[in-house]
N, C-alpha and C positions, 0 to 999 in steps of 0.2 A: 705625798704627790709631789712628783718630781715633775720636771718639765723635758725629760729625757724622751726622745723618740722612742716608741716602742717597736722593736723590729721583731716580726714573726718569721718563722722558718719558712721559706719558700719551697713549695714543691719542684721537683725537677720538671722542665718543660713549661712551667707556669709564667705566663707573662701578663703585662697589664692589657695589652691589645691582643684581640683574637688573631689567628693566622688569616692571610688574605685570601688564599685559594678557597677554603670552605666557605668563608663569608660570601665570596662572588658566586659560588655555585648555588648556595642556598638563596641568595638574591635573585639570580636568573631564574630558578626553578620557581620561585614565587611569583615573579613577573609573568612567566609562561602560564603558570597555574591560573594567575588572575585573568589573564586575557582569555584564556579556555573557557573559564566560568562565565565571563561576561559575554562571549560570542554564543555559548550554549543557552544562556537565560534570554539573548536577544533573540535567537532562533525560535525558542519555545514561545516568547511572546508574540512574535510576528506569525508563527503557525497557528496560535490560538486566535489571532485576529482575523487571518485568512479564513479560518474555519467558520467565525463568527459572522463574517461577511457572507461567506458562501451560504450559510443558514439563513441569514436575515434578508439578504438582497437577491442573490442569484437564483436560489431554489425556490423562491416564492412563486406559487401559482396563483396570479391574480386572475380576475375575471377577464381584465383587458387582455392579459396575455393569453388566455385560454380563445377568447374570440379571435385573436390573431393567428394563432396556431390553426384554428378551424377554417379561417379564411384562406391560410396558405395551402393547407390540405385540400380545400375545395379547388383551388387555383390549379393545383397540379392534376385533378381529375378533370379539369374543364375541356371542353372541346376546342379544336383549333379554331381561330377567328381572326379576322383583321381588326386593327384599332387605328383610329386616326384623331389626332388630339386637336383641339380648338384652344385658342387663347381667350381671354375674357371678353373680348369684342366678338366672338363667334368666328374670327378668321381661322382658316385652317393653318395649324402649325405643323409643319415637317410632313414628311411622307407617310403614307399607310405602312403600317408594320403587321406582320403575321405573327400572332401569339399562339405558340404551340406548346402543349404541356410536355414537360420532361420526358415522359414515358414514350410519347409519340415521337419526339425529337431523337430520343435514343434508337427507336425502331429505324427511322430514316438513316441515321447515320450508320446503323449496322448494315442496313441494306446497301448504301452506297459505298462504304469502305470496307466493311467487315467481310471475311470469308472469300475474298475474291483472289488471295493467293500473293499480295503485295507484300 
């Protein structure tokens, strides 16, 4: 056993450090691919969260929501009438207002503004 350094035959073009160009290309491609994967996973997560919220909260047909929808439907079919509000002491608050269902109001607007050639 000698202490002489062992010299291997180097291949042509072989170097201790890799070339800079391909290293940069692979590094940038890896960084871009990582960003794309992270954004894709975030979009999948938020889409699933939005779908779960839609299913659990928004599309729930509770009894209270059904009562509200029925009251709104009946209000649309109501007859025109005058309303006047009072405060807690029974004193009139504000002027009388005419409450007209949307279908009746639409007909009034059509008669007044529609079909007159304007």
